C-alpha positions as CSV (number, residue, x, y, z in Angstrom):
1,M,0.0,0.1,-0.2
2,A,1.6,3.5,-1.2
3,A,1.8,6.1,1.5
4,M,-0.3,8.9,1.2
5,E,1.5,12.5,1.0
6,S,-0.2,15.6,2.6
7,L,1.4,19.2,2.6
8,V,1.1,20.4,6.1
9,I,2.0,24.3,6.7
10,C,2.4,25.2,10.2
11,K,2.6,29.2,11.8
12,F,4.5,29.3,15.2
13,A,4.3,32.3,17.8
14,P,7.2,33.0,20.3
15,N,5.1,32.3,23.1
16,Q,4.6,28.5,21.4
17,R,1.2,29.0,20.4
18,V,0.9,27.2,16.4
19,Q,-1.5,27.2,13.9
20,C,-1.5,24.1,11.2
21,W,-3.5,23.3,8.3
22,G,-3.1,19.8,6.4
23,G,-5.1,17.3,4.5
24,G,-8.2,20.0,4.9
25,D,-7.8,19.8,8.8
26,Y,-6.8,22.5,11.3
27,V,-5.3,22.6,14.6
28,E,-4.3,25.2,17.0
29,G,-2.8,26.0,20.4
30,D,0.0,25.3,22.9
31,A,2.3,23.0,21.0
32,S,4.4,22.7,24.1
33,Q,1.6,20.4,26.2
34,E,3.2,17.3,26.9
35,A,0.0,15.4,25.3
36,G,0.3,17.2,22.4
37,L,-2.6,18.8,20.0
38,T,-4.7,16.9,18.2
39,S,-6.3,18.7,14.8
40,R,-10.2,19.0,14.3
41,M,-10.9,15.9,12.6
42,G,-8.3,14.1,14.0
43,K,-6.0,13.8,11.1
44,F,-2.9,14.8,13.0
45,K,-1.5,15.3,16.3
46,L,1.0,17.7,17.2
47,F,4.0,18.1,19.5
48,A,7.0,21.2,19.5
49,G,8.9,21.5,22.6
50,L,11.4,19.5,24.9
51,R,10.3,15.6,25.7
52,N,12.5,13.6,28.0
53,D,12.3,10.5,25.3
54,P,15.2,7.8,25.3
55,F,14.4,7.0,22.1
56,F,14.7,10.7,20.3
57,F,17.4,12.3,22.6
58,N,18.1,11.7,26.1
59,L,18.8,15.3,27.2
60,A,19.7,14.1,30.7
61,G,22.0,11.5,29.3
62,F,23.8,13.7,27.1
63,A,24.3,16.2,30.1
64,K,25.5,13.9,32.2
65,V,28.1,12.6,29.3
66,A,29.1,16.1,28.7
67,A,29.6,16.6,32.4
68,D,31.9,13.4,32.9
69,V,34.2,14.3,29.5
70,A,34.8,17.8,31.0
71,A,35.6,16.4,34.1
72,V,38.2,14.2,32.6
73,A,39.2,15.9,29.6
74,P,38.7,19.7,30.3
75,M,40.7,21.0,27.3
76,L,38.4,19.0,24.9
């Protein structure tokens, strides 16, 4: 089965508010909420913010490794 493509256009404001249009659907709100936003017709979900997700980017783990490296090799 071929994947369906949709054009999605989003407009972000400095206060993390977002408006997105895509596939005939629309969503607006605070994009930084952990649960994310769901479009009016449920065609897409949106999240834009920091997340502690080890499969995406483990921010706490990275900070620890960076501190450990700085402690043993401060000239790096």
